[in-house]
VEXSE-684102 format. One line per 4 residues: number of its first residue (from 1); their letters; for each residue x, y, z of C-alpha. Coordinates in Angstrom, 2 decimals, always signed. Layout:
# VEXSE-684102
NUM) A) X/Y/Z; ...
This chain:
# VEXSE-684102
1) MFTL) +68.38/+9.88/+25.41; +66.77/+10.09/+21.94; +68.81/+10.63/+18.84; +67.93/+13.66/+16.71
5) RQRI) +65.96/+11.40/+14.28; +63.91/+9.88/+17.04; +63.07/+13.34/+18.54; +61.93/+14.62/+15.14
9) FTIS) +59.66/+11.60/+14.59; +58.23/+11.72/+18.06; +57.48/+15.49/+17.84; +55.99/+15.25/+14.36
13) GVTI) +54.00/+12.23/+15.43; +52.47/+13.93/+18.40; +51.80/+17.03/+16.23; +50.11/+14.99/+13.59
17) AIVL) +48.00/+13.18/+16.17; +46.80/+16.33/+17.70; +45.90/+17.94/+14.35; +44.10/+14.65/+13.40
21) IIVL) +42.10/+14.61/+16.68; +41.03/+18.27/+16.11; +40.03/+17.64/+12.54; +37.99/+14.52/+13.32
25) GLIY) +36.38/+16.31/+16.23; +35.29/+19.12/+13.98; +33.87/+16.55/+11.46; +32.10/+14.65/+14.16
29) RSKH) +30.61/+17.81/+15.70; +29.40/+19.09/+12.26; +27.58/+15.76/+11.65; +26.05/+15.61/+15.12
33) VDPN) +24.62/+19.10/+15.65; +22.48/+19.66/+18.72; +19.05/+20.86/+17.59; +19.07/+23.36/+20.48
37) EIIS) +22.26/+25.05/+18.95; +20.69/+25.66/+15.55; +20.21/+29.32/+14.83; +17.47/+30.40/+12.68
41) DTEV) +16.02/+33.74/+11.43; +12.63/+32.90/+12.74; +11.66/+32.55/+16.39; +10.36/+29.11/+17.39
45) SDVD) +7.99/+28.84/+20.35; +7.99/+25.88/+22.60; +4.76/+23.68/+22.34; +3.78/+21.84/+25.48
49) ISET) +2.39/+18.49/+24.24; +0.68/+17.98/+27.48; -1.55/+21.03/+26.81; -2.42/+19.98/+23.23
53) GSEE) -2.73/+16.28/+23.86; -0.25/+14.27/+21.76; -3.16/+12.18/+20.19; -5.07/+15.21/+19.12
57) FFEQ) -1.91/+16.90/+17.81; -1.38/+14.16/+15.24; -4.96/+13.17/+14.59; -6.14/+13.30/+10.91
61) PPVE) -9.53/+14.21/+9.93; -11.69/+11.14/+8.73; -11.62/+10.47/+5.06; -15.19/+10.92/+3.64
65) LPSD) -16.41/+8.94/+0.65; -18.39/+10.67/-2.05; -22.11/+10.33/-1.43; -22.66/+8.07/-4.49
69) VDPD) -20.11/+5.40/-3.32; -21.43/+2.49/-1.41; -18.84/+1.51/+1.34; -19.88/-2.27/+0.97
73) ELLA) -19.30/-2.22/-2.79; -15.96/-0.36/-2.30; -14.87/-2.97/+0.32; -15.89/-5.91/-1.92
77) KQVA) -13.83/-4.39/-4.80; -10.86/-3.90/-2.56; -10.87/-7.45/-1.24; -11.22/-8.86/-4.87
81) RIFV) -8.34/-6.68/-6.08; -6.01/-7.58/-3.14; -6.89/-11.21/-3.45; -6.18/-11.46/-7.18
85) ERFT) -2.92/-9.55/-6.95; -1.64/-11.55/-4.02; -2.71/-15.01/-5.17; -1.67/-14.69/-8.92
89) TYSN) +1.63/-12.94/-8.21; +4.09/-15.79/-7.42; +7.38/-17.51/-8.32; +8.72/-20.96/-8.05
93) QNDN) +11.27/-19.75/-5.63; +9.31/-17.91/-2.93; +8.17/-20.99/-0.87; +4.50/-20.50/-1.99
97) AHIA) +4.04/-17.27/-0.06; +1.25/-16.35/-2.39; -0.69/-19.28/-0.96; -0.45/-18.07/+2.62
101) DALE) -1.41/-14.47/+1.47; -4.56/-15.78/-0.27; -5.68/-18.04/+2.50; -6.52/-15.30/+4.95
105) LSTE) -8.86/-13.64/+2.34; -10.78/-16.81/+1.48; -13.71/-19.04/+2.65; -12.96/-22.48/+3.94
109) SMQQ) -13.92/-24.23/+0.65; -11.70/-21.81/-1.34; -8.80/-22.34/+1.07; -8.99/-26.10/+0.35
113) WIKT) -8.68/-25.39/-3.37; -5.96/-22.81/-2.84; -3.80/-25.30/-0.92; -3.82/-27.56/-3.98
117) QTLN) -2.25/-24.80/-6.07; +1.37/-24.99/-4.50; +4.45/-24.78/-6.78; +7.46/-26.96/-6.72
121) KSNE) +10.84/-25.28/-6.26; +13.10/-25.24/-9.28; +16.58/-24.05/-10.03; +15.33/-22.34/-13.15
125) YQGV) +13.28/-19.23/-12.21; +9.70/-18.82/-13.33; +7.35/-16.12/-11.88; +4.25/-14.06/-12.55
129) TTRV) +3.46/-10.57/-11.40; -0.20/-9.47/-11.58; -1.66/-5.99/-11.55; -5.35/-5.39/-11.50
133) LSNS) -6.12/-2.84/-14.16; -9.91/-2.51/-13.44; -12.61/-3.92/-11.33; -16.31/-3.29/-11.24
137) VASI) -19.31/-4.68/-9.36; -21.32/-7.06/-11.50; -23.76/-7.86/-8.66; -23.98/-7.45/-4.95
141) DDVN) -26.57/-8.07/-2.17; -26.31/-8.40/+1.64; -24.25/-11.65/+1.48; -22.84/-12.20/-1.97
145) AVIK) -20.92/-10.14/-4.55; -19.45/-10.70/-7.98; -16.64/-8.43/-9.08; -15.51/-8.38/-12.65
149) IAVQ) -11.75/-7.82/-13.07; -9.25/-7.06/-15.83; -5.52/-7.84/-15.00; -2.16/-7.63/-16.67
153) QEQR) +0.29/-10.41/-15.96; +4.02/-10.34/-16.64; +5.14/-13.96/-16.93; +8.94/-14.17/-16.50
157) SATE) +11.47/-16.96/-16.81; +15.21/-16.91/-16.83; +15.25/-16.31/-20.54; +12.02/-14.29/-21.46
161) SVIV) +9.31/-12.08/-20.29; +5.73/-12.17/-21.73; +2.94/-9.69/-20.89; -0.65/-11.19/-20.90
165) QKTG) -3.98/-9.51/-20.23; -6.90/-11.40/-18.77; -10.53/-10.86/-17.60; -12.51/-12.72/-15.08
169) RVEL) -14.66/-12.53/-12.08; -14.24/-12.99/-8.31; -17.10/-14.29/-6.29; -17.30/-13.16/-2.65
173) TKAG) -19.39/-14.04/+0.35; -19.90/-11.97/+3.55; -18.75/-13.45/+6.88; -19.81/-10.94/+9.52
177) ETWL) -18.58/-7.61/+8.33; -15.82/-9.08/+6.08; -15.95/-10.02/+2.39; -14.23/-13.44/+1.69
181) VQGL) -13.31/-14.89/-1.63; -15.42/-17.84/-2.67; -14.09/-18.28/-6.18; -11.88/-16.81/-8.94
185) FWDK) -12.90/-17.58/-12.59; -10.94/-16.53/-15.63; -12.78/-15.83/-18.89; -11.76/-17.95/-21.81
């Protein structure tokens, strides 16, 4: 049979294993509590989603614009802001993702110009982050809009960071119900 030493190691090993299994089981159970077992001071009633209709249950009321805001002007300003931030935020190490982002917001002639603005990859990092600080409608009609913009750009390299502010304008044209960027012009 076993020697005294072997029996002691076997008994203590089995005891430690049982205690370890119990402790791990308690830890696992405390982290994975069944929601039906939670006891609370308040009584919760069951809600039958089929009665309420799941879509109605989560439906949000529509957002209403103030009466003095023209939805067409608001949309033109948003397109201009999104375009400027996407197109003028870039780095030489992101595979020209800013070009792809800007193409979908532009007219065909603007797309041709944008494609000429690709950056070459470099081992030394250079990048620009642009935030539109303000934008306002300079002029708008049924098919054309000019949006004045003011931006802040952080120009970074591996060794320095410079913050620059610029102003300019974004010219848009309407294609169906969508505003598309026709031009971006910086003030001197």
